[in-house]
C-alpha positions as CSV (number, residue, x, y, z in Angstrom):
1,M,-13.2,-5.0,-16.1
2,N,-11.2,-1.9,-15.2
3,I,-8.1,-1.5,-13.1
4,D,-10.1,-0.4,-9.9
5,R,-12.4,-3.3,-9.9
6,A,-9.6,-5.8,-10.6
7,V,-7.6,-4.2,-7.6
8,F,-10.5,-4.4,-5.2
9,A,-11.3,-8.0,-6.5
10,F,-7.6,-9.1,-5.8
11,A,-7.4,-7.5,-2.5
12,G,-10.7,-9.1,-1.4
13,F,-9.5,-12.5,-2.6
14,V,-6.2,-12.3,-0.9
15,T,-7.8,-11.1,2.3
16,L,-10.1,-14.1,2.3
17,I,-7.3,-16.5,1.5
18,G,-5.2,-14.9,4.4
19,L,-8.1,-15.4,6.6
20,A,-8.7,-18.9,5.8
21,L,-5.0,-19.8,6.1
22,G,-4.8,-18.0,9.5
23,L,-7.8,-20.1,10.7
24,L,-6.8,-23.4,9.3
25,V,-3.0,-23.4,9.1
26,H,-1.2,-20.9,11.3
27,P,-2.2,-17.5,12.9
28,Y,1.0,-15.9,11.2
29,W,-1.0,-16.0,8.0
30,F,-3.1,-13.1,9.5
31,A,-0.2,-10.9,8.6
32,L,-1.1,-11.2,5.0
33,N,-4.4,-9.5,5.9
34,A,-2.5,-6.7,7.6
35,F,-0.3,-6.3,4.5
36,V,-3.3,-5.9,2.2
37,G,-5.0,-3.6,4.5
38,L,-1.9,-1.4,4.9
39,N,-1.3,-1.3,1.2
40,M,-4.9,-0.3,0.6
41,F,-4.7,2.4,3.3
42,Q,-1.5,4.0,1.7
43,A,-2.9,3.9,-1.7
44,A,-5.9,5.8,-0.7
45,F,-3.7,8.6,0.2
46,T,-0.8,8.4,-2.2
47,G,-2.4,6.9,-5.3
48,F,0.6,4.4,-5.6
49,C,-0.5,0.8,-6.0
50,P,1.9,-1.7,-7.6
51,L,-0.9,-4.0,-8.7
52,A,-2.5,-1.2,-10.5
53,M,0.6,-0.4,-12.3
54,I,1.0,-4.1,-13.4
55,L,-2.5,-4.2,-14.6
56,K,-2.1,-1.1,-16.5
57,R,0.8,-2.5,-18.4
58,L,-1.2,-5.6,-19.1
59,G,-3.7,-3.5,-20.9
60,L,-6.6,-3.0,-18.5
61,K,-8.3,0.3,-18.7
62,P,-8.0,2.6,-15.7
63,G,-10.9,3.6,-13.6
64,T,-11.3,6.8,-11.6
65,A,-9.3,5.7,-8.5
66,F,-5.9,4.8,-10.4
67,A,-6.1,7.1,-13.4
């Protein structure tokens, strides 16, 4: 698995967790989805993704999005 796939998988997982918590626990958990979405949006334009930097240090190979 490369960094791109790991970032997308993590973002999807956190989004689903935020959705479930927002529906089952409290609506404030929907803010987690907003955070993930805003982070992905800014990463598309700036190329800066903290998770990608962490995964690179852990030894995952970069893909084309976070090279």
